[in-house]
C-alpha positions, 0 to 999 in steps of 0.5 A: 079048897086049900090045894086050889089056892096053892096051885094058883099061887105057884102059877103066879110065882112062875109067871113073875119069874118068867117075866123076869127072865124075859126082861133079863134076856131082852136087856142082854140083847139090847146091850149086845146090839149096842156093842155091835153097833159100836164095833161095826158102825162107830169103830168100824173103820178102825177095826177094818184097818187093823184087820187089813194090817193083819192080813197084809205084811210088809217085807222091808227093803232098806233104802240107800242113804244119801251121798255125802259130797266134798265142796268140789262134788267128790263123794265122801260117803256113798253106797254099795249093794251087797247080797243077804240070805233071808229066811221067811217061815213058810209055816208059823213057828217053823224055824229053819231045819237042821238040813237047811242050816247045814247046807247053808254052812257048807255053801257059805263056809260060815256058822249060822245060828238062827236059834239066836234070833227069835223072829222065826217064832213070830213068822217074821223074816230073819237075816241068816247071812250078809255080805254074800259074794256073787259066787255065794249068791249064785250057789244059793239061787241054784239050791233054791228048791231044796232051801225052802224058805231061804231067799237072797235079797239085795241090800245097800251098805255104806262105803267111805272114800278116803276113810281115815282122812275124813273119819272125824268129819263124816262119822259112820252108821250102825244099826239101832240098838234095842236100848235106843228104840224107845226114844227113836220110835217116835221119830219113825225108826224101827229095829233093823234101821241104821242110824248115823253115829258122829259127824255129818252122818249123825247131824244130818241123819234125818236127810240122809235116811231114805224111805224103805220099800219092799213087798206087801204080802197077803197072809191068811188067818193063820199068818201064812203067806198067800201071795205078794201083790205090791212092790214099793221101790225104796227111795234114796236119801237126800244128798249132802254137800259139805264145804270141805275141800278134799285137797286141803283136807288131805294135805292137812291130814298127811302133814299131821300124820307125818309130824314127829308125833303123828298127833294133833289137829288142824282146822281151816275156815273160810274167813268170809263165811265161816265154812269149814274147808278142812278139819283134820284130827290125827290119827284117824281110823278106817270107818269102813271097818266099823262093825268088823273085827279089824275095828277092834285095833282102834279101840285098843290104840292108846293114841285114841284114833276115835277121838276128834281132837279138833272139836273135843280135845282141850288144850291150853292156848299158850302164847296164841292167847296173847292175841286176846290180851293184846286186843283187851289192852289196846281197847281198855288201856289205850296202849301207846305203840311206842311204849317199851318194856325191858325184857331181861329174861325173868320177872319177879312177882312177890316171892315168885320168879317167872321167866321168858322163853328167851332166857337171855331176854329180848331187851326193849319191847313195844307191843308190836315186837313183843307180839312178834317175838312172843315175849312173855315178860311184856305180856306178864306186865300187860296182864297185871295191868288189865286184871283177871276180870278184863282177861276173862271178859275178852276171852269170852268175847272171842268165844272161848269157854263156849261152843262155836255152834258148828253143825257137828256133834260132841263139840266141847265147851272149853273153859275160862277160869275166874276167881269164883271158880278157883275159890269153889274148886280149889278152896283158894283165892285168886292170886296175881300169879294166876293173872300172870300165867292167864295173860299168856294162855296158861293155867286152867284155860282150855280151848279146842283147835276149832275155837282157836280157828274161830278166834282167828276168824274174828280177828281176820274179820275185825270183830265179826263173828261168823258161825262155822259150818260144814254143810252148805246144802242138802238136795233130795232125790228129786233134785229139790234143795231141802236145806241151804245154809244161811250165813249167820252173824253171831256177834260183833266185837267192836274195837276201834279201827286203829286197834284192829290195824295195830293187831293186824300189824303185829300178827303180820310182823310175827310171820315176817320177822318174828317167831312165825317166819317159817310160814313166810310164803313167796307172793302172799302175806300171812298174818299169824301167831305161834304158841307153845302150850305147857303140858305137865304130862309130857313134852309141850304142845305146838300151836300156830294160828294164821290168816291169809292173805293178810290184807284181804283174808280168805282162809283162817287156820289153827293147828296143834301138834301134840307134844310137838315142842315149840310152835314156831318150829314144829306147828308150822313145819309139821302143818304143811298147810302153807304149800297146800293152801 
C-alpha cells in the first residue's frame, strides 16, 4: 500500500540524518581531542610556565648601582639608602581609601595623589612617597595596622661627592621615560628603572646597573596575595675605576671658576697613555639636585652650566693652530731655521690689510722666534706658501674635524674648512685671504678643548696618536675584572726627527722667553703655545696648550678661558694648573 511505502521512506531518511549527525559529532570529538593534545602535550610546558607566572608575582627591590672611583680610589658616585612608602592593593582594583590618604598626608606633611597612578587598578605596587626620614618611617610603622596595604621599603638612591667639580665627567641618573621604554626593553630595562644620563653614568651604564631582587609572591586566581615565599637579594652593580686625578681635577675647576669670567674648560691627559687626568668645564652644576626644584636654577642660567665645554663647545683654535702650520711647513717646505721674515706689524694682500697682534712689529723672525712670540705676519706668509690643501691635510692629521673617540657621550666633531665647503655653503670661491686667516687658526675652523689636548699629545709623542680614555677598569661585585682598557694606537704622524726636534725647541722657547713665559716653573721645563681666538660676539677667548716635562712628557694640557682676552696672560694665570700639576 501507498502509506506503507511512505513510512519506509521516512524511516530511511531518518536513518541518513541520524548517521550524518553521528559523523558530525565524531568529527567534533576528534577535533577537540587533537586540540587538547596540542595544548596539553605539545604546548604543555609553555602554558604551564604562563600559568606559573600568573600565579607568582614579583615585587622588585631596586639594586644599588656600582660605585664610580677616582684614579686614587676615592668615590665619585656612591649610594645611600632611603625609605619609600608603597601601597599594594590587598584586593584587586582597590585603591587607597581617603582615610589612608589623609592619614599619610598628616604623617608626611605632603600631598599624595594616588589617583594619578593607575597601577592600583591592576593590583600592582605603587609608590606613594619617597625620601622618607627616619622619623616618618617609624611613624608609618607604628600606624601599620590602620594603614592597610601600606608598607615601608628601603630603596637605594645615587649620591655624588664633589658634585659640581665632576658633574660633566660623571653625569647623573634618572628614571626611564615612557617614550624610551620601547627601545630599551630589548636591553632588559623596564618602567621604574633608572638609567645613566651623560658622562660615565651613561657610557658604562650596562656595568653600573645591578640586578634587581625582591619577593616572589603567590597570588590566587583572582589576583589576591596569598603568601610571600621567596626573597631574592638584589645584586649591586660593578664598580668603575676612572683615570681622573681628584686633586688635579679640583685645581683645574677652582682655577677656571676663579678666573675673571668663570667660563671655560681644561683637559689634562697622560702623555704616554692618553688617560684623562682632569676634564673640567666651568660652570658646573650640582648633580645631587637633578630631579629637585633646586635644579631648575641651572636650566635658567644663561652661562649654560649643563653644557660640557670640554667636549661640546667649539672654538677657533687661534694661534695654537700655528703648531700645525709649523709641522706642515717643516715637513713639506723643508724650512731653513735660519731663514727670516721681516714683521713690520702689518701685511698687505691685494686690497686687504692684515695685522700682527704686535702693531709695532717683531722685526726679523725665524720659525723658532715667530712661534715663541706668536708672530702673525710670519705665519700669514707661511700659510700662503703651504696653501689651503696642505693646511687642511695636516689639520686632519692632528685629528681636527673628527672625534677623538673618548669613552664619554656627546663629543662634538669640530670642523676644518676647505674650498668645496665655502662654495657650497657660502656660494663664494676660496680666496687667498681665507688661507691667511686659516694659517693662524681663525675663520671657519672649529675645535674642542679635548681636540686641542689630543693635538698636543701627538706633538709630545712625536706623532703617535693615543686614544684618550677616562675609565681604566670595571670590577664586578665578586671582585672579577670584567673590563680593562687596552692602550690603543690610533694612528701615527710621521715627520723626520729633525722636524720634531725643531717643533719641540720652538714650543720650549715659547715658555722660556716667549708669550708663554708666565708658565715657567722652577725645576721643570714646560713646552707650550698660547693662543687668542677672535670672538665676533664679545671679548676674545684665551688659549694655552702645553706638555711637561719638556724632555720627557708626562702630562699634556689644554685650557681655554671664554672671553679671557690674551692667552699669554689670562689662560695661563687663570688655569692654576702649573702649581697643581
